[in-house]
C-alpha positions as CSV (number, residue, x, y, z in Angstrom):
1,M,-1.7,28.2,-47.5
2,G,-3.3,30.9,-49.7
3,K,-1.6,33.3,-51.9
4,T,0.5,36.0,-50.2
5,P,-0.7,39.5,-51.0
6,G,2.0,41.9,-52.3
7,L,2.7,45.1,-54.0
8,D,4.3,45.5,-57.4
9,I,7.0,48.1,-56.9
10,L,8.8,49.0,-60.2
11,G,8.4,45.5,-61.5
12,T,9.2,43.4,-58.4
13,T,6.3,42.1,-56.3
14,V,7.2,42.7,-52.6
15,H,5.0,40.7,-50.3
16,A,3.3,42.5,-47.4
17,L,4.3,40.7,-44.2
18,T,5.3,41.4,-40.7
19,L,8.6,40.1,-39.3
20,D,6.7,37.5,-37.2
21,E,4.7,36.3,-40.2
22,A,7.8,35.9,-42.3
23,A,9.6,34.1,-39.5
24,R,6.7,31.7,-38.8
25,R,6.4,30.8,-42.4
26,M,10.0,30.0,-42.6
27,V,9.9,27.8,-39.5
28,A,6.7,26.0,-40.7
29,A,8.3,25.3,-44.0
30,A,11.5,24.0,-42.4
31,V,9.5,21.7,-40.0
32,E,7.5,20.3,-43.0
33,G,10.6,20.0,-45.2
34,R,8.9,22.2,-47.8
35,P,11.1,24.3,-50.1
36,L,10.9,28.0,-49.4
37,T,13.2,30.7,-50.8
38,V,13.1,34.1,-49.1
39,C,14.5,37.3,-50.6
40,P,14.6,40.4,-48.4
41,R,14.7,43.4,-50.7
42,D,15.6,47.1,-50.4
43,A,15.4,50.0,-52.9
44,H,18.8,49.1,-54.3
45,G,17.7,45.6,-55.2
46,I,14.4,46.9,-56.7
47,I,16.2,49.4,-58.9
48,R,18.9,46.9,-60.0
49,A,16.3,44.3,-61.0
50,R,14.9,46.8,-63.6
51,S,18.1,46.4,-65.7
52,D,19.2,42.9,-64.6
53,D,17.2,40.1,-66.1
54,G,18.7,37.4,-63.9
55,L,17.9,39.3,-60.7
56,R,14.4,40.1,-61.9
57,H,13.7,36.4,-62.7
58,A,15.2,35.4,-59.3
59,H,12.8,37.8,-57.6
60,A,9.9,36.3,-59.6
61,R,10.8,32.7,-58.7
62,A,11.4,33.4,-55.0
63,D,8.6,32.2,-52.7
64,L,8.7,35.4,-50.5
65,V,10.2,38.8,-51.4
66,T,10.0,40.9,-48.2
67,A,10.5,44.6,-47.5
68,D,14.0,45.0,-46.0
69,G,13.9,48.8,-46.4
70,M,11.5,51.3,-44.9
71,P,10.7,53.0,-48.2
72,L,9.2,49.8,-49.5
73,V,7.1,49.5,-46.3
74,W,5.9,53.0,-46.7
75,L,4.8,52.3,-50.3
76,Q,3.0,49.1,-49.1
77,R,1.1,51.1,-46.5
78,M,0.2,53.8,-48.9
79,A,-1.3,51.1,-51.1
80,G,-3.5,49.9,-48.3
81,F,-1.4,47.3,-46.5
82,R,-1.7,48.9,-43.1
83,D,0.0,46.1,-41.2
84,A,3.0,45.8,-43.5
85,A,6.3,46.0,-41.6
86,R,10.0,45.8,-42.3
87,V,11.5,42.3,-42.5
88,Y,15.0,43.3,-41.7
89,G,17.7,40.6,-42.4
90,P,19.4,40.6,-39.0
91,D,16.0,40.6,-37.2
92,L,14.7,37.8,-39.4
93,M,17.7,35.6,-38.5
94,D,17.2,36.3,-34.8
95,R,13.5,35.5,-34.9
96,V,13.8,32.3,-36.9
97,C,16.6,31.0,-34.8
98,D,14.6,31.8,-31.6
99,I,11.2,30.3,-32.6
100,G,12.8,27.4,-34.4
101,R,14.6,26.1,-31.3
102,P,11.7,24.1,-29.9
103,H,11.6,22.2,-33.3
104,G,15.3,21.5,-33.2
105,L,16.0,23.2,-36.5
106,R,19.5,23.0,-37.8
107,H,21.0,26.1,-39.4
108,V,23.8,26.6,-42.0
109,I,25.6,29.9,-42.2
110,L,27.2,30.2,-45.6
111,G,29.3,33.0,-47.1
112,G,30.5,36.3,-45.8
113,R,34.1,37.6,-45.5
114,P,36.7,35.1,-44.2
115,G,35.9,34.1,-40.6
116,T,32.5,35.9,-40.6
117,A,30.3,32.8,-40.8
118,A,31.9,31.4,-37.7
119,R,31.4,34.7,-35.8
120,V,27.7,34.8,-36.9
121,A,27.2,31.2,-35.6
122,A,28.9,32.1,-32.3
123,A,26.8,35.3,-31.9
124,L,23.6,33.5,-32.6
125,G,24.5,30.6,-30.3
126,T,25.1,33.1,-27.5
127,R,21.8,34.8,-28.0
128,H,19.8,31.6,-28.4
129,P,21.2,28.9,-26.1
130,G,20.6,25.4,-27.6
131,L,20.6,26.7,-31.2
132,R,21.8,23.9,-33.5
133,I,24.4,25.0,-36.2
134,A,25.0,22.3,-38.8
135,S,27.8,24.3,-40.5
136,A,29.3,27.8,-40.7
137,E,31.5,28.2,-43.8
138,G,32.8,30.9,-46.1
139,L,32.7,30.7,-49.9
140,P,35.5,31.5,-52.3
141,M,35.4,35.0,-53.7
142,R,34.7,35.4,-57.5
143,P,35.6,38.2,-59.9
144,P,33.0,40.9,-60.1
145,G,30.3,40.1,-62.6
146,R,30.9,36.3,-62.6
147,L,27.6,34.5,-62.3
148,P,27.2,31.3,-60.2
149,Q,27.1,28.1,-62.2
150,A,24.5,25.3,-61.6
151,G,25.6,23.2,-58.7
152,E,28.7,25.3,-57.9
153,D,29.7,25.6,-54.2
154,L,27.3,22.9,-53.1
155,E,30.0,20.4,-52.1
156,A,30.2,21.8,-48.6
157,L,26.4,21.3,-48.2
158,R,26.2,17.7,-49.4
159,G,25.4,15.3,-46.6
160,L,24.4,18.0,-44.1
161,E,21.2,17.4,-42.2
162,A,20.0,21.0,-42.1
163,D,16.7,22.8,-42.3
164,V,17.6,26.5,-42.9
165,L,20.3,28.0,-45.1
166,W,21.4,31.6,-44.4
167,L,23.4,32.9,-47.4
168,G,25.6,36.0,-47.2
169,L,27.1,36.9,-50.6
170,G,25.8,40.4,-51.0
171,S,23.3,41.4,-53.7
172,P,22.8,40.3,-56.4
173,R,25.2,37.4,-56.0
174,Q,23.2,35.7,-53.3
175,E,19.9,36.0,-55.1
176,L,21.5,34.6,-58.3
177,W,23.2,31.8,-56.3
178,L,19.9,30.7,-54.7
179,D,18.0,30.9,-58.0
180,T,20.6,29.0,-60.0
181,N,21.0,26.2,-57.3
182,R,17.3,26.1,-56.2
183,R,16.7,22.6,-57.6
184,A,20.1,21.2,-56.4
185,L,19.7,22.4,-52.8
186,T,18.5,19.8,-50.3
187,I,18.1,22.3,-47.5
188,P,14.4,23.3,-47.6
189,V,14.4,26.9,-46.4
190,R,16.9,29.4,-47.9
191,A,17.3,33.1,-47.4
192,G,19.9,35.6,-48.8
193,V,20.6,38.1,-46.0
194,G,23.7,39.9,-47.2
195,A,24.9,42.6,-44.8
196,A,23.1,40.8,-41.9
197,F,26.2,38.6,-41.5
198,D,28.4,41.6,-40.7
199,F,25.8,43.1,-38.4
200,V,25.1,39.9,-36.5
201,A,28.9,39.2,-36.2
202,G,29.5,42.7,-35.0
203,T,32.1,43.5,-37.6
204,V,30.0,46.4,-39.0
205,P,28.0,48.6,-36.6
206,Q,24.2,48.7,-37.1
207,A,22.4,52.0,-37.5
208,P,20.4,53.1,-34.4
209,R,16.8,52.0,-34.5
210,T,15.6,55.6,-34.7
211,L,17.5,56.0,-38.0
212,Q,16.2,52.7,-39.2
213,R,12.6,53.6,-38.5
214,A,13.1,56.9,-40.3
215,G,14.3,55.2,-43.4
216,L,17.8,56.8,-43.0
217,E,19.9,53.7,-42.4
218,W,21.5,54.2,-45.8
219,L,23.1,57.4,-44.5
220,W,24.6,55.5,-41.5
221,R,25.9,52.8,-43.8
222,L,27.3,55.3,-46.2
223,A,29.2,57.1,-43.5
224,A,30.6,53.7,-42.3
225,E,31.6,52.4,-45.7
226,P,31.8,55.4,-48.1
227,R,34.1,53.8,-50.6
228,R,32.1,50.6,-51.0
229,L,28.6,52.2,-50.9
230,G,29.1,55.7,-52.3
231,R,28.4,54.9,-55.9
232,R,25.6,52.5,-55.1
233,Y,23.6,55.1,-53.1
234,A,24.5,58.0,-55.5
235,R,22.6,56.0,-58.2
236,T,19.9,54.2,-56.2
237,V,18.4,56.9,-53.9
238,P,17.7,59.5,-56.6
239,A,16.5,56.9,-59.1
240,F,14.1,55.3,-56.7
241,L,12.6,58.5,-55.5
242,L,12.2,59.9,-59.0
243,L,10.7,56.7,-60.5
244,C,8.2,56.4,-57.6
245,A,7.3,60.1,-57.8
246,L,6.8,60.3,-61.6
247,H,5.2,56.9,-62.3
248,R,3.6,55.6,-59.1
249,P,4.1,52.1,-60.7
250,W,2.9,50.0,-57.9
251,R,-0.3,47.9,-57.6
252,R,-1.6,45.2,-55.3
253,R,-0.9,41.7,-56.2
254,A,-1.5,38.2,-54.8
255,A,1.5,35.9,-55.4
């Protein structure tokens, strides 16, 4: 497989893919047993990586960094990637689970709030009859700012015959967890999908598709969780718009 073209957006290369392309690559890697780490990104993650060395390095070492937010897709299209599309975490889970069924892929749902992983597994199993779930477990919460240690939390995964790991710890913890443990993990395909767990489980309502396509999902999420997301969006949205408007620091890249 050749290099994946991408766009350098404020220091992070975001690969230009469609949802189907990303899903097919994940399924192919899982079938072949080939390691593949996928990092769906939005503007918040791009901005945070500018001041977080660990997150920036995690982005650089991931095999695929996809555009989880419409503003990133728009920048890709402006740079000439006309077919670039949003690779939205919940949709990616759905698509991989669907097209992976004929191959008998086994999935692990790891993380989320207490009980959420089991709800995600049940919801996916209902949507995709015959889906194979190897495990659906939570992870212990850590104090804010505590970084994952090498090999930490892997005990629950040892001995599992699984092909795809879906990790829901929120950003940047899930990206740091996957990067720190990338050599110790025996599950070949891994993706950090954060809020997708709550959306798939139905514990947090998703924004209507019209708002998603308009790039206004952040307003919907802010209205649903103002205390948790207020400070994040107050910093991220103006910073992202200003940096892109002033510097236009993006360029095509094959990675």
